[in-house]
C-alpha positions in Angstrom: -0.1 0.0 0.0 1.1 3.6 -0.6 0.4 7.2 0.7 0.6 10.4 -1.1 3.9 12.3 -0.9 1.8 15.2 0.4 0.9 13.2 3.5 4.5 12.1 4.2 5.8 15.6 3.6 3.2 17.2 6.0 4.1 14.8 8.7 7.9 15.4 8.4 7.3 19.2 8.4 5.2 18.9 11.5 8.0 16.9 13.3 10.6 19.5 12.2 8.7 22.2 14.1 10.1 20.5 17.2 13.7 21.7 16.4 14.4 18.5 14.5 16.1 18.8 11.1 13.8 18.2 8.1 16.9 16.9 6.2 17.8 14.5 9.0 14.4 13.0 9.0 14.6 12.4 5.3 18.0 10.8 5.6 17.3 8.6 8.7 14.2 7.1 7.2 15.6 6.9 3.6 12.8 9.0 1.9 13.5 10.1 -1.6 13.5 13.9 -1.4 12.6 14.3 -5.1 9.4 12.2 -4.5 8.5 14.4 -1.5 8.8 17.4 -3.8 6.3 16.0 -6.2 2.7 16.1 -5.0 1.8 13.4 -7.5 4.2 10.8 -6.3 3.4 7.9 -3.9 5.5 6.6 -1.0 5.3 3.1 0.6 2.9 3.0 3.6 5.5 1.2 5.7 8.0 4.1 5.4 5.3 6.6 6.4 4.4 4.3 9.3 7.9 4.2 10.6 8.0 7.9 10.8 4.6 7.9 12.5 5.6 5.3 15.0 8.5 7.4 16.2 6.9 10.8 16.0 5.8 11.0 19.7 9.3 10.0 20.9 11.1 12.3 18.5 9.0 15.3 19.6 8.7 14.3 23.2 5.0 15.0 22.8 2.7 12.1 23.8 -0.3 13.9 22.2 1.7 14.9 19.1 -1.0 13.5 16.7 -3.8 15.6 18.4 -1.8 18.8 17.7 -0.8 17.5 14.1 -4.5 17.0 13.3 -5.4 20.4 14.4 -2.7 21.9 12.1 -4.6 20.5 9.1 -2.4 18.4 6.8 -2.4 19.2 3.2 -4.8 17.7 0.7 -3.9 16.8 -2.8 -4.5 19.5 -5.4 -6.7 17.0 -7.2 -8.9 16.4 -4.2 -9.1 20.1 -3.4 -10.2 20.9 -6.9 -12.7 18.1 -6.8 -14.5 19.0 -3.5 -14.6 22.7 -4.5 -16.9 21.8 -7.5 -19.7 20.7 -5.1 -22.8 22.8 -4.3 -23.3 21.6 -0.8 -21.4 20.0 2.0 -22.8 16.7 1.6 -21.4 16.5 -1.9 -18.0 17.9 -0.8 -17.8 15.2 2.0 -18.9 12.4 -0.2 -16.3 13.3 -2.8 -13.6 13.5 -0.1 -14.8 10.0 1.3 -14.6 8.5 -2.3 -11.1 9.7 -3.2 -9.6 9.6 0.3 -7.6 6.5 -0.9 -5.5 8.9 -3.0 -4.2 10.3 0.2 -3.6 7.0 1.9 -4.7 3.5 0.5 -5.4 2.3 4.0 -8.0 5.0 4.8 -11.7 4.0 5.1 -14.5 6.5 5.6 -18.2 5.8 5.9 -21.0 8.3 6.2 -24.4 7.1 7.5 -27.6 8.8 8.6 -29.9 8.0 11.6 -32.9 10.2 11.6 -31.6 13.8 12.0 -28.1 12.7 12.9 -25.1 11.9 10.5 -22.3 9.8 11.7 -18.8 9.9 9.9 -16.8 6.8 10.8 -13.0 6.3 10.2 -11.0 3.1 10.1 -8.1 1.5 8.2 -7.9 -1.5 6.0 -4.6 -2.5 7.6 -4.4 -1.8 11.3 -1.0 -1.7 13.0 0.5 -0.6 16.3 0.3 3.1 15.1 -3.5 2.9 14.6 -4.2 5.3 17.6 -1.9 7.9 16.2 -3.6 7.9 12.8 -7.0 8.0 14.4 -6.1 11.0 16.6 -4.7 12.9 13.6 -7.7 12.1 11.4 -10.4 12.6 13.9 -9.1 16.1 15.1 -8.5 17.1 11.5 -12.1 16.3 10.4 -13.4 18.0 13.5 -11.3 21.1 12.7 -12.6 21.0 9.2 -16.3 21.0 10.4 -15.6 23.9 12.6 -14.0 25.8 9.8 -16.9 25.1 7.6 -19.6 26.0 10.1 -19.0 28.7 12.7 -21.8 27.2 14.8 -20.7 23.6 14.5 -21.4 21.5 17.5 -20.8 17.8 17.5 -23.1 15.5 19.4 -20.3 12.9 20.3 -16.8 11.8 19.2 -16.1 8.1 19.7 -12.8 6.1 19.7 -12.3 2.4 19.3 -9.3 2.2 21.6 -9.2 2.4 25.4 -8.8 5.8 27.2 -5.2 6.9 26.9 -3.3 8.3 30.0 -3.5 11.8 28.5 -7.3 11.6 27.8 -7.9 14.9 29.7 -6.2 16.7 26.7 -8.9 15.5 24.3 -11.3 18.2 25.7 -8.9 20.7 24.2 -9.6 19.4 20.8 -13.2 18.1 21.0 -15.8 20.4 22.6 -18.5 17.7 22.9 -19.1 14.3 24.6 -16.1 11.9 24.2 -16.2 8.1 24.3 -13.5 5.5 24.4 -13.6 1.7 23.8 -16.4 2.2 21.3 -17.3 0.0 18.4 -15.9 2.6 15.9 -14.0 5.9 15.4 -16.8 8.4 14.6 -18.1 11.9 14.9 -21.8 12.3 15.4 -23.4 15.6 14.3 -26.7 17.2 13.0 -27.5 16.1 9.6 -28.7 19.6 8.7 -25.1 20.9 8.4 -24.4 18.8 5.3 -27.4 20.3 3.3 -26.0 23.8 3.6 -25.2 25.2 0.3 -21.8 26.4 -0.9 -20.6 28.4 -3.9 -19.0 25.9 -6.3 -15.8 26.8 -7.9 -14.6 25.8 -11.4 -17.7 23.7 -11.9 -17.1 23.6 -15.7 -13.9 21.6 -14.9 -15.7 18.9 -12.9 -16.0 16.2 -15.6 -12.2 16.5 -16.3 -11.3 16.5 -12.5 -13.5 13.4 -11.9 -12.0 11.6 -15.0 -8.5 12.1 -13.7 -9.3 11.2 -10.0 -11.2 8.1 -11.2 -8.2 7.1 -13.4 -5.9 7.4 -10.5 -8.3 5.5 -8.1 -8.6 2.7 -10.7 -4.8 2.3 -11.0 -4.6 2.0 -7.2 -7.3 -0.6 -7.1 -5.8 -2.5 -9.9 -2.5 -2.9 -8.4 -3.7 -3.5 -4.8 -2.8 -7.1 -4.1 -3.7 -6.6 -0.4 -7.3 -5.9 -1.3 -7.5 -8.9 -3.5 -6.0 -11.1 -0.6 -8.4 -9.5 1.9 -11.4 -10.4 -0.3 -10.2 -14.0 -1.0 -9.6 -14.6 2.8 -13.1 -13.3 3.7 -14.8 -15.4 1.0 -12.9 -18.7 1.9 -11.9 -18.3 5.7 -14.6 -20.7 6.8 -13.1 -23.6 4.7 -10.1 -23.7 7.3 -7.8 -24.0 4.3 -6.8 -20.3 3.9 -3.0 -20.0 4.0 -0.4 -18.3 1.7 -0.4 -21.3 -0.7 -4.1 -21.2 -1.1 -4.2 -17.6 -1.8 -1.3 -17.5 -4.1 -2.9 -20.3 -6.1 -6.1 -18.4 -6.4 -4.2 -15.3 -7.7 -2.2 -17.5 -10.1 1.2 -16.4 -8.7 3.8 -18.1 -6.6 4.1 -17.7 -2.8 7.3 -15.7 -3.1 5.7 -13.4 -5.6 2.8 -12.9 -3.3 5.0 -12.1 -0.4 7.0 -9.6 -2.6 3.8 -7.9 -3.7 2.5 -7.6 -0.1 5.9 -6.3 1.1 5.8 -3.6 -1.6 2.4 -2.6 -0.3 3.8 -2.3 3.2 2.2 -5.5 4.9 2.6 -9.3 5.2 0.2 -12.2 4.6 -0.1 -13.1 8.4 -1.0 -9.6 9.3 -3.8 -9.5 6.8 -5.1 -12.9 7.8 -5.1 -11.9 11.5 -6.9 -8.5 10.8 -9.6 -10.3 8.7 -10.2 -12.8 11.5 -10.2 -10.0 14.1 -12.7 -7.9 12.2 -15.0 -10.8 11.4 -15.0 -12.1 14.8 -16.0 -8.7 16.2 -18.7 -8.5 13.7 -20.1 -12.0 14.3 -19.9 -11.5 18.2 -21.4 -8.0 18.3 -24.0 -7.9 15.5 -24.8 -11.4 14.3 -25.4 -12.9 17.7 -24.1 -16.3 16.7 -23.0 -19.0 19.2 -19.2 -19.1 19.7 -18.8 -22.5 18.2 -20.4 -21.3 15.0 -18.2 -18.2 15.1 -15.1 -20.4 15.4 -16.2 -22.5 12.4 -16.8 -19.5 10.3 -13.3 -18.3 11.1 -11.7 -21.6 10.1 -11.1 -22.9 13.7 -11.7 -26.6 14.3 -12.5 -26.0 17.9 -14.2 -23.2 19.9 -11.6 -23.5 22.5 -8.8 -22.6 20.0 -10.9 -19.6 18.8 -11.4 -18.3 22.3 -7.6 -18.6 23.1 -6.9 -16.7 19.8 -9.5 -14.0 20.5 -8.2 -13.4 24.0 -4.8 -13.0 22.5 -6.0 -10.4 20.0 -8.2 -8.3 22.3 -7.2 -9.3 25.9 -10.8 -10.3 26.4 -12.7 -13.5 25.9 -15.6 -13.4 23.3 -18.1 -13.3 26.2 -16.3 -10.5 27.9 -15.9 -8.6 24.7 -19.6 -8.9 24.0 -20.6 -7.8 27.4 -18.3 -4.8 27.2 -19.2 -3.5 23.7 -22.5 -5.0 22.6 
């Protein structure tokens, strides 16, 4: 998987504000400076995540990513032009959600409505140890975007999927509303009426050309994304209990070494994808489908429920029953 050079450049610039040389960061993390200078270039996700993983330690700021989100990272020129052609905020947000993969292939946004309330959710396709950092940055950034769009903006609630951090008191500095941790999703709930407010579209005559270019780039990313193909195959076949690297490589008509090479290029490994698919499906089955544990174990390819329970506790530090009691 890849990210836009704009996102990488933005993160490095933010770290350099803490009297850390911009040039030294590029050198230490082996980032191509020519790629950083070109907003159309893409950089491997794993390189971005290495910088992301070290950012709090480098800056000596445990809530660095909350500050970073408030500073508003740069959008690509294409996405900027695209959202500027919409006539209301719903269209603007919908376009951002559709093309957010051009910023980071791992980003997943979802906008749903419940009565008079809209809920914007954020997650990642490939979750790693830096997930909380990413969530903090994105959630503050989106929240700030809403505040800048609507002077009277008030969110109903901001929710986070991870446990309450030690510095949780600082969250009130960034979110002036109800805050919840250990939730089912990372989300911002707000009045649906905000999105129907009109805006004056810019360069609307260019919209077909801009969409054509954005769709072309999106198609190229989707076509080269082996990780997505592996995820789809795992989810489709996991209940057989036969899902492994050999099985997936055979379905993709490539060798296992070639599969590993493609996944490494996209910043991940097969075992990590399999584990994440199991975790996400397990959570879904336990929380929403109300299935017996033995059936959940079978659907995830485990031959015994006891093996699944041990694995689930290793993933979440909770048994399936405890997880359901806490989050259902």
